[in-house]
C-alpha distance (Angstrom), angle and dihedral (degrees) to the residues before:
residue distance angle dihedral
M1 . . .
K2 3.86 . .
K3 3.79 88.0 .
V4 3.70 92.0 52.6
M5 3.81 92.0 48.2
L6 3.92 89.9 50.4
W7 3.82 91.6 50.6
G8 3.71 87.0 48.6
A9 3.81 94.8 50.6
L10 3.69 90.7 46.7
A11 3.78 93.3 51.1
A12 3.84 91.0 49.1
A13 3.79 90.5 49.0
T14 3.86 89.3 50.6
A15 3.80 91.1 47.6
L16 3.87 89.7 51.9
T17 3.72 96.4 47.0
P18 3.83 101.2 72.5
A19 3.82 90.7 47.2
F20 3.81 91.4 50.4
A21 3.82 91.8 46.7
Q22 3.78 89.4 52.2
D23 3.91 93.4 58.0
V24 3.79 124.2 83.6
K25 3.89 132.3 -174.0
I26 3.78 117.9 -150.7
V27 3.79 119.6 -165.1
L28 3.80 114.6 -151.6
N29 3.78 128.1 -168.4
E30 3.79 96.0 -121.0
E31 3.72 138.1 17.3
A32 3.77 118.4 -100.5
D33 3.90 105.2 -112.8
V34 3.83 91.0 -160.0
L35 3.82 137.1 12.8
E36 3.82 93.2 -155.9
P37 3.88 107.8 146.0
C38 3.72 94.0 -135.8
M39 3.80 90.4 58.5
A40 3.85 91.5 55.2
T41 3.91 89.5 112.1
R42 3.77 85.5 73.2
S43 3.82 104.9 94.3
N44 3.88 97.6 -132.6
V45 3.88 89.1 49.2
G46 3.80 97.6 39.4
R47 3.84 95.4 52.7
I48 3.81 86.4 59.6
T49 3.79 105.4 36.8
M50 3.86 109.7 19.4
Q51 3.82 110.0 105.7
N52 3.76 88.7 -13.6
I53 3.71 105.2 74.3
N54 3.74 99.2 -0.1
E55 3.82 126.3 33.9
T56 3.87 134.0 -162.8
L57 3.80 133.7 -135.3
T58 3.78 91.5 -108.0
Y59 3.72 135.6 22.0
L60 3.80 131.7 -151.3
D61 3.89 107.2 -138.8
I62 3.81 103.4 -147.4
K63 3.92 94.1 155.6
G64 3.81 94.0 54.7
G65 3.80 95.3 29.9
T66 3.73 93.6 -133.2
G67 3.79 97.0 128.9
L68 3.83 124.2 -138.4
Q69 3.75 113.5 7.2
P70 3.81 139.2 -178.0
K71 3.74 119.0 -95.3
L72 3.78 118.6 153.1
A73 3.81 87.2 -10.1
E74 3.80 111.6 67.3
S75 3.90 93.5 -166.2
W76 3.74 141.7 -7.3
E77 3.85 138.6 -162.6
Q78 3.69 138.3 -176.1
N79 3.89 114.2 -116.8
P80 3.73 123.4 -135.3
D81 3.93 90.6 -103.8
G82 3.90 88.8 56.4
S83 3.78 95.4 -104.2
W84 3.87 119.4 125.8
R85 3.79 127.6 -120.7
F86 3.87 119.0 -153.7
K87 3.82 121.2 -165.1
L88 3.80 107.9 -151.7
R89 3.75 130.9 -138.0
S90 3.86 114.5 -101.4
G91 3.84 124.3 -140.7
V92 3.85 95.7 38.2
T93 3.69 123.0 138.3
F94 3.92 134.0 -176.2
S95 3.72 121.2 -117.9
D96 3.94 87.6 -102.6
G97 3.89 89.7 62.0
T98 3.82 96.7 -104.3
T99 3.72 121.3 132.9
F100 3.87 121.7 -109.4
D101 3.84 118.0 -126.0
A102 3.72 141.3 146.8
K103 3.86 92.7 -78.7
D104 3.76 87.4 65.6
V105 3.77 92.3 52.2
K106 3.82 92.5 48.8
H107 3.83 91.4 48.1
S108 3.83 90.1 46.9
F109 3.74 90.5 53.9
D110 3.83 97.0 41.9
R111 3.79 90.5 46.4
A112 3.88 94.2 48.9
M113 3.77 89.7 52.0
D114 3.80 95.5 46.1
A115 3.86 105.4 115.9
S116 3.75 90.7 -147.7
I117 3.75 93.6 76.2
T118 3.81 101.7 35.7
C119 3.76 99.9 -138.1
E120 3.72 119.8 -172.8
V121 3.94 93.5 -129.1
P122 3.77 96.1 77.3
R123 3.74 92.8 62.9
Y124 3.91 88.1 70.8
F125 3.82 92.2 50.4
G126 3.85 92.4 52.6
G127 3.81 121.1 137.3
M128 3.85 94.4 30.5
T129 3.69 140.4 87.5
I130 3.74 110.2 -132.9
S131 3.79 135.8 175.7
A132 3.82 138.0 176.9
E133 3.69 124.9 -135.7
V134 3.83 123.7 -171.0
L135 3.83 112.9 -138.9
D136 3.80 96.6 175.5
D137 3.79 139.1 -31.9
L138 3.78 95.0 -67.6
T139 3.88 101.1 25.9
I140 3.79 128.8 77.2
D141 3.91 134.4 168.4
F142 3.72 125.7 -154.0
K143 3.71 115.0 -156.7
V144 3.81 117.3 -158.4
D145 3.66 134.6 -174.6
P146 3.06 117.2 -134.0
V147 3.88 93.5 27.7
Q148 3.81 113.4 -103.8
P149 3.81 115.2 -146.8
I150 3.74 90.7 -169.0
L151 3.89 99.0 49.2
P152 3.86 93.1 119.2
L153 3.92 86.9 56.7
L154 3.80 90.8 49.2
M155 3.78 89.1 53.2
T156 3.85 88.0 68.7
L157 3.83 84.6 80.4
L158 3.78 102.2 49.8
T159 3.75 106.9 93.8
I160 3.96 113.9 -156.0
V161 3.80 122.9 -126.7
P162 3.76 130.6 174.9
E163 3.80 119.1 -81.7
E164 3.78 89.9 -116.1
T165 3.88 92.4 60.5
P166 3.91 107.1 118.7
V167 3.71 122.7 -121.5
E168 3.71 94.3 -105.3
F169 3.78 134.7 76.9
I170 3.72 112.9 -74.1
R171 3.81 128.1 -152.5
E172 3.83 98.9 -151.9
P173 3.85 111.2 47.6
V174 3.80 120.4 -148.8
G175 3.77 115.7 -157.9
T176 3.84 146.1 151.8
G177 3.78 94.2 -107.2
P178 3.84 129.0 118.7
Y179 3.91 90.8 -101.8
A180 3.78 139.5 57.0
L181 3.80 128.6 -157.6
T182 3.85 106.9 -106.2
E183 3.94 99.5 166.9
W184 3.77 139.9 16.2
T185 3.84 114.6 175.7
P186 3.77 103.6 176.3
G187 3.88 110.8 -126.9
Q188 3.78 92.6 15.5
Q189 3.76 120.0 49.6
I190 3.80 151.6 -27.8
V191 3.81 119.8 -146.0
L192 3.78 128.9 -159.7
T193 3.77 123.8 -168.9
A194 3.76 129.1 -160.5
R195 3.85 108.4 -111.8
E196 3.68 134.7 -144.1
G197 3.73 120.2 -114.7
Y198 3.77 97.8 36.6
W199 3.81 110.8 159.6
G200 3.82 93.7 -136.1
D201 3.82 136.6 55.9
A202 3.75 113.8 -53.5
P203 3.80 111.6 -105.2
A204 3.88 124.2 -122.6
V205 3.71 91.2 -129.9
Q206 3.74 112.1 78.1
T207 3.86 103.3 177.4
A208 3.80 127.8 21.3
T209 3.76 120.8 -165.5
Y210 3.77 117.5 -163.7
L211 3.87 118.1 -153.5
F212 3.81 128.4 -178.3
R213 3.76 129.2 -140.4
G214 3.83 125.0 160.6
D215 3.80 98.7 -154.1
P216 3.81 113.0 78.0
A217 3.74 91.7 -154.1
V218 3.83 88.6 59.0
R219 3.85 91.1 48.2
G220 3.81 90.5 52.1
A221 3.86 92.5 47.6
M222 3.80 90.4 51.1
V223 3.88 91.8 59.3
A224 3.85 88.9 41.5
T225 3.88 92.6 56.4
G226 3.79 94.4 38.7
E227 3.91 96.1 -108.5
A228 3.82 87.5 121.4
D229 3.86 137.6 14.9
I230 3.71 104.5 -146.2
A231 3.85 132.9 25.8
P232 3.84 101.4 -176.2
S233 3.84 91.9 -166.4
I234 3.77 124.4 41.0
A235 3.83 131.3 152.2
A236 3.74 118.8 -92.7
L237 3.84 90.5 -123.1
D238 3.78 88.8 58.9
A239 3.86 94.0 50.5
T240 3.74 94.4 95.4
N241 3.91 103.9 129.0
A242 3.79 114.6 78.8
A243 3.67 91.3 -164.7
T244 3.87 94.3 60.4
D245 3.86 107.9 15.3
F246 3.78 121.4 82.1
S247 3.76 133.4 -178.6
Y248 3.74 120.4 -150.0
L249 3.75 139.4 -176.6
D250 3.85 103.2 -93.1
S251 3.78 122.9 -145.1
E252 3.85 92.8 -156.9
T253 3.75 124.3 107.2
V254 3.65 123.2 -163.7
Y255 3.75 116.2 -143.2
A256 3.81 143.7 148.2
R257 3.77 115.1 -119.6
L258 3.81 109.4 -141.5
D259 3.81 119.9 -151.3
H260 3.78 104.5 -136.3
S261 3.89 94.2 -171.9
V262 3.91 91.8 67.8
P263 3.83 122.4 73.1
P264 2.98 132.1 -90.1
L265 3.82 89.2 21.9
D266 3.86 88.3 61.4
D267 3.81 88.9 72.3
L268 3.80 116.4 88.5
R269 3.84 91.9 -146.5
V270 3.71 92.1 56.4
R271 3.81 90.1 50.9
K272 3.82 91.6 49.7
A273 3.81 90.2 46.2
L274 3.90 88.8 52.3
N275 3.86 88.8 55.0
L276 3.78 95.5 44.3
A277 3.76 92.7 50.7
V278 3.84 98.7 62.3
D279 3.82 118.3 83.9
R280 3.90 96.1 -148.8
E281 3.82 93.7 174.8
A282 3.88 91.8 59.5
F283 3.81 91.0 66.6
V284 3.78 96.6 56.3
G285 3.79 112.2 93.2
T286 3.85 91.0 11.1
L287 3.77 116.4 55.5
L288 3.87 89.8 0.5
P289 3.73 124.7 46.3
E290 3.75 125.0 -108.9
G291 3.68 109.7 -87.0
A292 3.76 97.8 44.3
L293 3.80 109.0 128.7
L294 3.80 130.1 -139.7
A295 3.79 111.8 -113.6
T296 3.70 131.3 -123.3
A297 3.88 94.6 163.2
V298 3.81 135.0 32.7
Y299 3.88 88.0 -113.3
P300 3.82 129.9 59.6
P301 3.85 127.1 -96.6
P302 3.91 97.5 -98.9
T303 3.67 91.0 64.4
L304 3.84 120.7 112.3
G305 3.77 113.1 -93.7
W306 3.70 97.0 20.0
N307 3.80 110.2 167.3
P308 3.81 113.3 -138.9
D309 3.68 92.0 -173.1
V310 3.75 95.5 69.2
T311 3.69 107.6 93.1
V312 3.89 130.7 -154.5
W313 3.87 115.2 -100.6
E314 3.75 111.3 -97.9
Y315 3.76 121.0 -117.2
N316 3.89 102.4 -109.6
P317 3.84 113.6 147.4
D318 3.81 91.2 170.7
E319 3.87 89.9 59.2
A320 3.83 89.4 44.3
R321 3.90 89.2 55.0
K322 3.82 89.2 47.8
L323 3.81 92.6 54.0
L324 3.77 91.8 48.0
E325 3.83 92.4 52.4
E326 3.86 89.2 50.1
A327 3.82 88.9 51.1
R328 3.81 91.1 47.9
A329 3.70 94.2 50.5
D330 3.85 88.8 54.8
G331 3.87 90.6 53.9
V332 3.87 99.6 -97.7
A333 3.76 109.2 148.2
V334 3.87 95.1 -126.5
D335 3.72 93.8 163.5
T336 3.87 93.2 63.1
P337 3.88 107.0 120.9
I338 3.77 112.5 -105.0
T339 3.85 117.1 -152.0
L340 3.75 113.9 -133.8
I341 3.88 104.6 -154.5
G342 3.68 124.6 -160.0
R343 3.90 135.3 175.1
T344 3.74 115.9 -120.9
A345 3.77 114.9 -107.3
N346 3.88 89.8 -5.2
F347 3.86 92.3 145.5
P348 3.88 136.3 -13.8
N349 3.74 113.8 -64.1
V350 3.75 94.3 5.9
T351 3.85 94.7 145.3
E352 3.79 93.2 49.2
I353 3.78 92.6 45.5
L354 3.79 95.8 50.6
E355 3.76 92.3 43.1
A356 3.81 86.9 55.8
V357 3.81 92.4 48.0
Q358 3.89 89.9 50.0
Q359 3.74 89.4 50.7
Q360 3.83 92.9 50.1
L361 3.82 92.6 48.7
Q362 3.76 91.9 48.5
E363 3.82 91.1 51.0
A364 3.81 87.3 55.3
G365 3.81 92.7 53.9
F366 3.80 105.0 -91.0
T367 3.78 123.4 127.9
V368 3.85 103.7 -133.7
E369 3.81 129.7 -179.8
L370 3.82 118.7 -165.9
Q371 3.80 120.3 -142.7
F372 3.84 130.6 175.3
Y373 3.71 127.5 -156.0
E374 3.78 139.4 -172.0
V375 3.78 115.2 -113.0
A376 3.89 98.7 -94.2
E377 3.88 94.2 47.4
F378 3.77 89.8 43.5
E379 3.74 92.7 52.8
A380 3.71 90.8 57.7
L381 3.82 90.1 59.8
Y382 3.81 95.2 40.0
S383 3.84 101.1 50.5
K384 3.89 132.4 48.5
P385 2.90 136.6 -60.0
Y386 3.73 87.9 56.1
P387 3.88 115.4 -153.8
D388 3.80 115.6 -83.3
G389 3.80 116.4 -115.0
R390 3.84 92.0 20.8
G391 3.83 120.2 159.5
P392 3.77 124.6 -136.7
M393 3.73 110.4 -51.6
M394 3.80 136.7 -172.9
V395 3.79 106.2 -164.1
V396 3.82 111.6 -161.6
A397 3.74 116.3 -152.5
M398 3.80 145.7 153.1
H399 3.77 114.3 -115.6
D400 3.84 118.2 -162.4
N401 3.75 121.7 -149.6
S402 3.80 111.3 164.7
K403 3.76 94.2 147.3
G404 3.87 98.3 87.7
D405 3.79 100.0 -123.0
P406 3.81 133.6 85.6
S407 3.80 94.4 -132.5
F408 3.90 84.7 81.2
S409 3.73 88.1 65.6
M410 3.84 114.7 18.8
F411 3.70 108.0 70.9
F412 3.75 100.5 47.2
K413 3.83 94.9 37.0
Y414 3.82 97.3 45.4
A415 3.77 117.9 9.8
S416 3.75 118.5 103.7
E417 3.77 90.3 -110.9
G418 3.80 94.2 36.4
R419 3.89 112.2 132.6
Q420 3.65 93.5 -130.0
S421 3.87 101.2 28.2
G422 3.85 122.3 127.3
I423 3.86 91.8 -168.1
A424 3.74 144.0 66.3
D425 3.79 112.2 -159.4
S426 3.86 125.6 153.3
K427 3.87 92.6 -153.0
V428 3.75 89.5 54.2
D429 3.79 92.7 48.9
D430 3.82 90.5 49.6
L431 3.87 93.0 49.0
I432 3.79 92.8 48.9
A433 3.79 92.4 50.4
R434 3.83 95.1 47.7
A435 3.75 95.9 42.7
S436 3.93 93.6 46.2
A437 3.80 87.2 56.2
A438 3.84 98.2 40.5
T439 3.77 129.6 93.5
D440 3.85 139.2 -152.8
D441 3.85 116.2 -12.5
E442 3.78 94.5 -3.6
R443 3.84 90.0 55.6
V444 3.86 91.7 52.5
A445 3.84 94.8 44.2
L446 3.89 93.0 52.8
W447 3.77 94.1 45.2
Q448 3.80 87.3 50.9
E449 3.78 92.4 50.7
L450 3.76 92.1 48.7
Q451 3.84 92.8 50.0
A452 3.79 92.3 53.5
Y453 3.89 93.9 42.8
L454 3.77 90.7 52.1
H455 3.72 96.0 46.2
D456 3.85 104.0 37.9
E457 3.77 104.3 27.8
V458 3.75 112.0 22.4
V459 3.92 91.6 31.7
A460 3.72 85.2 -152.9
D461 3.77 100.7 -175.4
L462 3.79 144.4 -20.4
L463 3.80 103.6 -81.7
L464 3.85 111.4 -162.5
F465 3.80 122.0 166.0
H466 3.78 147.0 -8.8
M467 3.89 100.6 -138.5
V468 3.87 133.6 -129.9
G469 3.80 111.6 -146.2
F470 3.67 129.5 -145.7
S471 3.88 125.0 -162.0
R472 3.77 130.9 -177.0
V473 3.86 117.6 -142.5
S474 3.71 130.1 -173.0
E475 3.74 113.7 -114.0
R476 3.81 90.2 -124.8
L477 3.78 90.3 69.7
D478 3.83 129.0 77.8
W479 3.84 96.7 -147.0
R480 3.93 136.9 113.0
P481 3.76 130.9 -171.0
T482 3.80 122.5 -110.5
M483 3.73 137.7 -169.5
A484 3.86 87.3 -84.3
T485 3.79 94.2 55.8
N486 3.81 91.4 97.6
S487 3.74 92.1 60.0
M488 3.77 104.1 31.5
L489 3.77 144.7 7.4
P490 3.79 111.0 -165.1
L491 3.84 106.7 -155.7
A492 3.74 89.8 -152.7
E493 3.77 89.7 69.7
I494 3.86 91.2 61.2
N495 3.76 120.0 93.0
F496 3.82 134.9 172.6
N497 3.80 127.4 -109.9
């Protein structure tokens, strides 16, 4: 009898092992406030939903290095009039069982662009007039004015939902991806489960549970003790185990958006003084890891049209104080308190970094108050419409651009109508429009001109750092972070050792 029970226990354990091995737990730095597909460009949402629940027409393969690849679109071509025609994949169904076709693509685009639900996707399509036309069930045209040579790349951001999806934020996303949302317990966890009927290859991961912890040391410890399998973001100081801890080229840029419409930030001398007052070099190797770069643009150096002739602002607090005195003599209210706004747990050491920035600015003569907000409250200050009656604000954020072109940053960050822009400059608007429509050398030259103009003449914002990321990964997983890890984490790319 004991022998039978032993064999039964072994059999039960063997039966459970594969199921356990197919589950992963991922611990993120902050909880997703929404799982709305059109908000998947926000990092804490994209890591859960993008390419897991909701897919896109095209996909930029950063891990494999093969460039732009088909996803829900099998092919695309530019028509003689400059519009783009996409041929869609057949035999695809959504997780609710409905069939995917061109009407779903058109609805997804029109819905994302609808101003009534303030999706994040439109910010990447700024400065252009674009419409979708269904030709048949598996063919759709996108007409764009001005013509956009990189429209297929832009389509890596448009998450597809069923035609029946209402034009309002939804809590339970439905998509064509390999996973479906099966649990969302606010404040605790989100669970995705592999679904039957997926059009592509079946993923190795069957269930993914997302947990949320603000402290990077806690996230790292959870992987070390087996409570989690992946911590996409840990602090450099905690990355001490070569077997589990991996650095990666980060596509995130930390910067402080300045609101030029509110005094004293409307004065060029004040904006120059802010930049001169921050000792960026002092952060590298201390609060930031070695390898972090000092920023002269809101996107990283590998991006098309990077201008190597634009140099980082020098640290010169004496010159900063001199500029403030000049502005004060002309009646500028330079003593007005400026609020330095950060997002809680946005990146490792964010509190210490912003406290140090606050101190440096105060030492140069500014009056600076530091305030942190959770993601939902922060978004209300970061994106238009900005609050009425606001005082001068420096909103510190991380901006992700892993797509290789400034068009994924420039319009919504700097155009007069940009959703997160703090400036209104006609030359900037013109350069963005011309660069977005240009190709080849002309495109490179226009983006370089704009980078220099924003940094040297407009002094649009307080650019700080291009980040280096660190992840901790359980040794049972065959997975490594890439430059895209801050914006998405496709579960289908995870295998087991």
